[in-house]
C-alpha positions as CSV (number, residue, x, y, z in Angstrom):
1,X,-9.6,-8.8,-13.4
2,X,-7.6,-7.4,-16.3
3,X,-9.6,-7.0,-19.5
4,X,-8.8,-9.6,-22.0
5,X,-9.5,-9.4,-25.8
6,X,-12.3,-11.6,-26.8
7,X,-11.6,-15.1,-28.2
8,X,-12.3,-15.7,-31.9
9,X,-15.5,-17.6,-32.6
10,X,-15.1,-21.4,-33.0
11,X,-14.8,-22.6,-36.6
12,X,-17.8,-24.5,-37.8
13,X,-17.3,-27.7,-39.9
14,X,-19.9,-28.0,-42.7
15,X,-20.4,-31.0,-44.9
16,X,-20.0,-30.3,-48.7
17,X,-23.7,-30.9,-49.6
18,X,-25.4,-29.4,-46.6
19,X,-25.7,-25.7,-45.7
20,X,-26.6,-26.5,-42.0
21,X,-23.9,-27.2,-39.5
22,X,-23.4,-30.8,-38.7
23,X,-23.5,-32.0,-35.1
24,X,-20.5,-34.1,-34.4
25,X,-18.3,-34.6,-31.3
26,X,-15.6,-32.6,-33.1
27,X,-17.8,-29.5,-33.0
28,X,-18.2,-29.6,-29.3
29,X,-14.5,-30.0,-28.5
30,X,-12.4,-26.9,-28.7
31,X,-9.4,-27.2,-31.1
32,X,-6.0,-27.5,-29.5
33,X,-4.8,-24.1,-30.9
34,X,-7.6,-22.3,-29.0
35,X,-6.8,-24.2,-25.8
36,X,-3.2,-23.1,-26.1
37,X,-4.3,-19.5,-26.7
38,X,-6.7,-19.6,-23.7
39,X,-3.9,-21.0,-21.5
40,X,-1.5,-18.3,-22.7
41,X,-4.1,-15.6,-22.0
42,X,-4.7,-17.0,-18.6
43,X,-1.0,-17.0,-17.8
44,X,-0.7,-13.4,-19.0
45,X,-3.7,-12.3,-16.9
46,X,-2.3,-14.2,-13.9
47,X,1.2,-12.6,-14.3
48,X,-0.3,-9.1,-14.6
49,X,-2.4,-9.6,-11.5
50,X,0.6,-11.0,-9.5
51,X,2.7,-8.0,-10.7
52,X,0.1,-5.5,-9.6
53,X,-0.2,-7.2,-6.2
54,X,3.6,-7.1,-5.7
55,X,3.7,-3.4,-6.7
56,X,0.9,-2.5,-4.4
57,X,2.5,-4.5,-1.5
58,X,5.8,-2.8,-2.0
59,X,4.3,0.7,-2.2
60,X,2.0,0.3,0.8
61,X,4.3,-1.8,2.9
62,X,7.6,-0.1,2.4
63,X,7.1,3.6,1.8
64,X,4.5,4.5,4.5
65,X,6.3,3.3,7.7
66,X,6.9,5.7,10.5
67,X,9.9,4.9,12.7
68,X,9.8,5.5,16.4
69,X,12.7,5.7,18.8
70,X,12.2,5.3,22.5
71,X,14.2,7.7,24.7
72,X,15.1,6.5,28.2
73,X,13.4,8.4,31.0
74,X,15.3,11.4,32.2
75,X,17.5,11.7,29.0
76,X,17.6,15.0,27.1
77,X,16.4,15.3,23.5
78,X,17.2,17.8,20.8
79,X,14.4,19.6,19.0
80,X,14.7,18.8,15.2
81,X,12.5,21.5,13.7
82,X,10.8,24.6,15.1
83,X,7.6,24.1,17.1
84,X,5.1,26.9,17.0
85,X,2.8,27.4,20.0
86,X,4.0,24.4,22.0
87,X,2.0,23.9,25.2
88,X,4.2,24.2,28.3
89,X,4.0,24.7,32.0
90,X,5.7,27.9,33.3
91,X,6.2,29.3,36.8
92,X,4.5,32.5,37.7
93,X,6.1,35.0,40.1
94,X,4.7,33.2,43.1
95,X,6.3,29.9,41.9
96,X,3.0,28.2,40.9
97,X,2.9,26.4,37.5
98,X,0.5,27.8,35.0
99,X,-0.2,26.7,31.4
100,X,1.4,28.7,28.6
101,X,2.6,28.5,25.0
102,X,6.0,29.1,23.6
103,X,7.8,28.9,20.2
104,X,10.7,26.5,20.5
105,X,13.4,26.9,17.9
106,X,15.2,24.0,16.2
107,X,18.4,22.9,18.0
108,X,17.2,23.5,21.5
109,X,17.4,20.7,24.1
110,X,14.5,19.5,26.1
111,X,15.3,18.2,29.6
112,X,13.0,16.7,32.3
113,X,12.3,18.7,35.4
114,X,14.9,17.5,38.0
115,X,12.6,18.5,40.9
116,X,9.8,16.1,39.9
117,X,9.6,12.3,39.8
118,X,9.6,11.3,36.2
119,X,6.3,9.6,35.7
């Protein structure tokens, strides 16, 4: 909760001839001005809490979203940025596929193997 400044102490009513505070029902009821002040402080605290919640929701909900686009099977895609040491399958001299790595520059197209069933 937001820190609020302390409320002023309640005013004591004393009789003219006595130095001790008198115990009347007026002493136990809070004066209307302090009730209004308490309500206004509560409203300010509530508004600040609501504002902080809205800011948090907009920052967390709107700015951290990753978009994904599904590409239909068999369609080519264009590489947006260079990919270092991309794991690929390459054919050796006998035609067998062996694992390898390659640097793929930006702008190249990636196509599916037409000889295989696209899984």
